[in-house]
C-alpha positions in Angstrom: 56.6 60.0 19.9 59.8 57.9 19.4 63.0 59.9 19.4 63.7 59.8 15.7 66.3 62.6 16.1 68.5 60.3 18.3 68.0 57.4 15.8 69.2 59.5 12.9 72.2 60.9 14.8 73.1 57.4 16.1 73.0 56.0 12.6 75.2 58.7 11.1 77.7 58.2 13.9 77.9 54.5 13.3 78.8 54.4 9.6 82.3 53.4 8.6 84.0 53.0 5.2 85.1 49.5 6.1 81.5 48.4 6.4 80.5 49.5 2.8 80.1 46.8 0.3 82.0 46.8 -3.0 78.7 47.3 -4.7 77.9 50.4 -2.7 81.4 51.9 -3.3 81.1 51.2 -7.1 77.6 52.8 -7.1 79.0 56.0 -5.4 81.7 56.1 -8.1 79.1 55.7 -10.9 77.0 58.6 -9.5 80.0 60.9 -9.1 80.9 60.3 -12.8 77.3 60.7 -13.9 77.0 63.9 -11.9 80.1 65.4 -13.6 78.8 64.4 -17.0 75.4 65.9 -16.7 76.9 69.1 -15.2 79.4 69.5 -18.1 76.6 68.8 -20.6 74.7 71.8 -19.1 77.8 74.1 -19.1 76.6 76.5 -21.7 73.0 76.7 -20.6 71.5 79.8 -19.0 71.2 78.8 -15.3 74.8 77.3 -15.1 76.1 80.4 -16.8 74.3 82.6 -14.2 75.6 80.6 -11.2 79.1 80.8 -12.5 78.8 84.6 -12.8 77.7 84.5 -9.1 80.6 82.3 -8.2 83.1 84.7 -9.8 82.0 87.3 -7.2 83.3 84.9 -4.5 86.4 83.7 -6.2 89.4 82.8 -4.1 92.9 81.3 -4.5 91.9 77.9 -3.1 89.0 76.0 -1.8 86.5 74.2 -4.1 86.4 74.0 -7.9 83.6 75.3 -10.0 83.3 72.2 -12.3 84.6 72.7 -15.8 86.6 75.8 -14.9 89.7 77.0 -13.0 87.5 79.1 -10.7 88.0 78.3 -7.0 85.6 79.4 -4.4 84.2 78.5 -1.0 82.4 75.2 -0.4 79.0 76.8 0.0 79.2 78.7 -3.3 80.6 75.7 -5.1 77.8 73.5 -3.7 75.2 75.9 -5.2 76.9 76.5 -8.5 77.9 72.9 -9.3 74.6 71.6 -7.8 72.6 73.8 -10.2 74.6 72.5 -13.1 74.1 68.9 -12.1 70.3 69.4 -11.8 69.8 71.7 -14.8 69.2 69.1 -17.5 67.1 66.9 -15.2 69.4 64.1 -16.1 70.9 63.0 -12.7 69.7 60.1 -10.6 66.3 59.5 -9.0 64.5 57.6 -6.2 60.7 57.3 -6.1 58.6 56.4 -3.1 56.2 58.4 -0.8 58.4 61.3 -1.8 60.5 61.5 -5.0 64.2 62.5 -4.8 67.3 63.2 -6.9 69.8 62.0 -4.3 72.9 62.8 -6.4 72.0 66.5 -5.9 74.0 66.0 -2.7 77.2 65.0 -4.4 78.5 68.5 -5.6 78.2 69.9 -2.1 79.9 67.0 -0.4 82.7 67.0 -3.1 83.1 70.8 -2.5 83.4 70.3 1.3 85.8 67.4 1.0 88.0 69.3 -1.5 88.0 72.5 0.5 89.2 70.5 3.6 91.7 68.3 1.7 90.0 65.1 2.7 90.7 61.7 1.1 88.4 60.1 -1.4 87.3 57.2 0.9 85.8 59.8 3.3 83.9 61.4 0.5 82.6 58.0 -0.6 81.4 57.3 3.0 79.8 60.7 3.3 77.9 60.2 0.0 76.7 56.7 1.0 75.6 57.9 4.4 73.7 60.9 2.9 72.0 58.6 0.4 70.9 56.2 3.2 69.2 58.9 5.2 67.6 60.8 2.3 66.3 57.7 0.6 64.9 56.3 3.8 63.1 59.6 4.5 61.4 59.2 1.2 60.0 55.9 2.4 58.9 57.3 5.7 56.7 60.2 4.8 55.6 62.6 2.0 56.6 66.2 2.0 54.8 66.9 -1.3 51.4 66.0 0.3 51.7 69.0 2.6 53.0 71.5 0.1 56.7 71.2 0.8 59.4 70.3 -1.7 61.4 67.1 -1.7 64.7 69.0 -1.5 64.1 69.3 2.2 65.1 65.7 2.4 68.1 66.3 0.1 69.4 68.8 2.5 69.0 66.5 5.5 71.0 63.8 3.6 73.7 66.4 2.7 73.8 67.4 6.4 74.4 63.8 7.3 77.2 63.5 4.7 78.8 66.7 5.8 78.8 65.6 9.4 80.7 62.5 8.4 83.2 64.5 6.5 84.0 66.5 9.6 83.9 63.5 11.9 81.4 65.3 14.1 80.4 64.3 17.6 76.8 63.4 18.4 76.0 66.9 19.4 77.7 68.5 16.4 75.8 66.2 14.1 72.5 67.0 15.7 73.3 70.7 15.5 74.2 70.4 11.8 70.9 68.7 11.0 69.0 71.2 13.1 70.6 74.3 11.6 69.9 73.0 8.1 66.3 71.9 8.7 64.7 74.5 11.0 65.4 77.6 8.9 65.3 76.1 5.4 62.0 74.4 4.6 61.4 74.5 0.8 58.0 75.2 -0.7 56.6 73.0 -3.4 55.6 76.2 -5.3 58.9 75.7 -7.1 57.3 73.0 -9.2 53.8 74.3 -9.8 52.7 75.8 -13.1 55.3 77.3 -15.5 58.7 76.4 -14.1 61.7 78.8 -13.8 65.4 78.3 -13.4 64.8 77.8 -9.7 63.4 74.3 -10.4 67.0 73.2 -11.1 68.5 75.3 -8.3 66.3 74.4 -5.3 68.2 71.2 -4.4 71.5 73.0 -4.9 70.3 75.7 -2.5 69.3 73.0 0.1 72.7 71.4 -0.1 74.4 74.8 0.1 72.4 75.4 3.3 73.5 72.0 4.6 77.2 72.8 3.9 76.7 76.2 5.6 75.3 74.4 8.6 78.3 72.1 8.9 80.7 74.9 8.5 79.2 77.0 11.3 78.9 74.0 13.6 82.6 73.3 12.9 83.2 76.9 14.2 81.4 76.0 17.5 77.8 77.1 16.7 74.9 75.1 18.1 71.5 74.4 16.6 67.8 74.3 17.8 66.9 71.4 20.0 64.2 68.8 19.1 64.4 69.9 15.4 62.7 66.7 14.3 60.3 65.7 17.1 59.6 69.1 18.6 56.3 70.9 19.0 57.2 73.2 16.1 59.7 70.8 14.5 60.0 68.9 11.2 57.4 66.2 11.7 54.6 68.6 12.9 55.4 71.4 10.5 56.3 69.6 7.3 54.9 66.1 7.6 51.4 66.6 9.0 52.3 65.5 12.5 53.0 61.8 11.7 55.3 59.4 9.8 53.8 56.7 7.6 56.6 54.2 8.1 58.4 55.3 11.3 60.3 52.1 11.9 62.5 52.7 8.9 64.2 55.5 10.7 64.4 53.6 14.0 66.0 50.6 12.4 68.7 52.1 10.3 72.0 50.2 10.8 75.5 50.9 9.6 75.9 47.3 8.4 73.0 47.9 6.0 74.2 51.1 4.3 73.0 50.2 0.9 70.1 52.3 -0.2 72.1 53.9 -3.0 71.6 50.5 -4.7 67.8 51.2 -4.8 68.2 54.5 -6.8 67.9 54.9 -10.5 70.3 56.4 -13.1 68.5 58.2 -15.9 68.8 57.1 -19.5 66.8 60.1 -20.8 67.2 63.8 -19.8 63.7 64.2 -18.4 61.7 64.0 -15.2 61.9 60.4 -14.1 58.2 59.5 -14.3 58.4 60.0 -18.1 61.4 57.6 -18.5 59.3 54.5 -19.2 57.0 56.4 -21.5 60.0 57.3 -23.7 61.2 53.7 -23.7 57.7 52.8 -24.9 57.8 55.4 -27.6 61.1 54.2 -28.9 59.7 50.7 -29.0 56.6 51.9 -30.9 58.7 53.7 -33.5 59.9 50.2 -34.6 56.5 49.8 -36.2 56.5 52.9 -38.5 59.1 55.2 -39.9 57.2 58.4 -40.5 55.6 60.2 -37.5 53.4 62.1 -40.0 51.4 58.9 -40.2 50.2 59.3 -36.6 46.5 59.9 -36.2 46.0 59.5 -32.5 48.1 59.0 -29.3 46.8 57.8 -26.0 48.9 58.0 -22.9 47.9 55.9 -19.8 49.8 56.7 -16.7 49.8 56.5 -12.9 48.5 58.9 -10.4 51.8 60.4 -9.3 53.0 61.0 -12.8 49.7 62.6 -13.7 50.0 65.0 -10.7 53.6 66.0 -11.3 54.1 66.0 -15.1 50.7 66.0 -16.7 47.8 67.8 -15.0 48.9 71.4 -15.3 47.7 73.2 -18.5 51.3 74.4 -19.0 52.4 70.8 -19.5 50.4 70.7 -22.8 51.9 73.9 -24.2 55.3 74.4 -22.6 57.2 77.6 -23.1 60.5 76.8 -21.3 63.0 74.0 -21.1 62.1 73.6 -17.4 58.4 73.0 -18.2 59.1 70.8 -21.3 61.3 68.3 -19.6 58.7 68.0 -16.8 55.9 67.4 -19.3 54.7 63.9 -20.0 52.7 64.8 -23.1 55.5 66.9 -24.6 58.2 64.3 -24.0 56.0 61.6 -25.6 55.3 63.8 -28.6 58.9 64.7 -29.0 60.0 61.0 -28.7 57.5 59.9 -31.2 58.6 62.6 -33.7 62.4 62.2 -33.3 62.6 58.5 -32.2 64.9 59.9 -29.5 65.2 62.4 -26.6 68.3 64.5 -26.1 69.2 67.7 -24.4 68.3 69.4 -27.7 64.7 68.1 -27.4 64.1 71.1 -25.1 65.6 73.9 -27.1 63.2 76.7 -28.0 63.3 75.7 -31.7 62.3 72.2 -30.8 59.6 73.2 -28.3 58.0 75.3 -31.1 58.3 72.4 -33.7 55.1 72.2 -35.7 55.0 68.4 -35.9 55.5 68.0 -32.2 52.7 70.6 -31.6 50.5 68.6 -34.0 51.2 65.3 -32.2 50.4 67.1 -28.9 47.0 68.1 -30.4 46.3 64.4 -31.3 47.2 63.2 -27.8 44.9 62.3 -24.9 46.1 61.3 -21.4 44.3 59.2 -18.7 45.2 58.2 -15.2 44.9 54.4 -15.0 44.2 52.8 -11.6 45.9 49.6 -12.6 49.1 51.4 -13.5 48.8 53.4 -10.3 49.0 50.2 -8.3 52.3 49.4 -10.0 54.0 52.5 -8.5 56.4 53.0 -6.8 57.7 49.5 -7.4 57.7 50.4 -11.1 57.2 53.4 -13.3 54.4 52.0 -15.5 53.4 54.0 -18.6 51.4 52.6 -21.5 51.4 54.4 -24.9 48.9 53.5 -27.7 49.5 54.9 -31.2 46.9 54.7 -34.0 48.1 55.5 -37.5 46.1 57.0 -40.4 45.5 53.5 -41.9 43.9 52.3 -38.6 46.8 50.2 -37.4 47.1 50.4 -33.7 50.3 49.7 -31.7 50.7 49.5 -27.9 53.7 49.5 -25.7 53.8 49.4 -21.9 57.0 49.7 -19.9 57.2 49.3 -16.1 60.9 49.4 -15.4 62.8 51.9 -17.6 66.4 51.3 -18.3 68.5 52.5 -15.3 65.8 51.5 -12.8 66.9 49.5 -9.8 65.2 46.5 -11.4 66.6 47.2 -14.9 70.1 48.6 -14.0 72.5 50.3 -16.4 75.9 48.6 -16.5 79.0 50.5 -15.8 79.8 50.4 -19.5 76.4 52.1 -20.2 77.0 54.7 -17.4 80.4 55.5 -18.9 78.9 55.7 -22.4 76.3 58.2 -21.1 79.2 60.2 -19.5 81.1 60.1 -22.8 78.0 61.3 -24.8 77.5 64.2 -22.4 81.1 65.5 -22.5 82.3 64.4 -26.0 82.1 67.9 -27.4 84.4 69.4 -24.8 86.8 66.6 -23.7 89.1 64.5 -25.9 88.8 60.7 -25.8 91.9 60.5 -23.7 90.6 63.0 -21.2 87.3 61.1 -20.9 89.2 57.9 -20.1 91.4 59.7 -17.6 88.4 61.3 -15.7 86.6 58.0 -15.7 89.6 56.1 -14.4 90.1 58.7 -11.7 86.5 58.5 -10.5 86.4 54.7 -10.6 89.4 54.8 -8.2 88.3 57.7 -6.1 88.2 55.8 -2.9 92.0 55.3 -3.1 92.6 59.0 -4.0 94.2 61.3 -1.4 94.2 64.4 -3.6 90.6 65.3 -4.6 91.9 68.6 -5.8 93.8 67.0 -8.7 90.6 65.2 -9.8 88.2 68.1 -9.8 90.6 70.7 -11.1 91.4 68.2 -13.8 87.8 68.4 -15.3 88.4 71.9 -16.6 87.0 72.3 -20.1 
């Protein structure tokens, strides 16, 4: 077997801020702002409240900020608390390939580590771009899900790469960080099977917390297991079925081509990504009729991966929790058709129990379509057919939802999304200030001022 471990370490060692394109730097900035926005939008929800209570038990006079508060704690606790808030609404960015990923799950942990160590903004930008590069490439190399493991195992490897950059680690220190993260911290896919709990939104934060822990102990002189990736009991054999589908991707990573962040997608809607295009289709369909009570039948045609992740389980057809509802293709379609919109409030208990949404769910059928499956992962193809009581039939198919790499949101749209997420807690002036600070973060030498400045 090729020495993938060395290839990964060599790539991480080679990246430099000066080699990043302006487009990559801007994309990092966009995703930091988007992460803050979705975290603040979730501030008063149950899981973010719980993790802040946990963080209070580890409060200290300096270190890393719990976003939206004046609580300071250590980088590992902040990685977990802020990461859980970023993920909670299922509204942060996405990448889909052999394995799906929400790569901005890495950002809270890398921000926490950079803030705790008083590092400049450009080093944070480089760390995030490096972490994205490794994690997104891993998604193209092999599937964790196929063997019962969770995608957040890739998130943690990406965060380990970013943390190694922040500490300017040597080859051996970088290898140890990756090893101490990966060997003890494999994440089971059971997190996303059946009825979903708060842990659905915390699993990635926990993976990143473990990556930050790994970097911190390596900084103190600790060494990690050898052959963590290629070894007899290592990553490939234990988590990936003993082989990589596209191994050359890892072997050919080059610092001059650190740009995979450009292939990731920013979400327009606060739902699991495979449902994004279905919501776009529903909004388009509603242009044909004003009253959802006129709906007689709904047919959803989707692709294999979407069916497996957000449609096949019985719980997806009768969700009881926010975590299940925002990961349910039939529920999100019904809610979008009823309300001509999807917001965070679409997953409140009152809305989940809405009689008209339940009625539309009862009128809905769903089929996996081979032709649509062939269009994935290049696109996210969903086709919705609505038949009204008068027999009129309307069809909408969307392949590239807004925010997809092939249908990008502009910076103005990303800023508008941020504003919408935080408008209830920040003044217009503060929204502008935070946006301006993040859009210049690579020139900032005081991250503490930025992240203490987002207090609600």
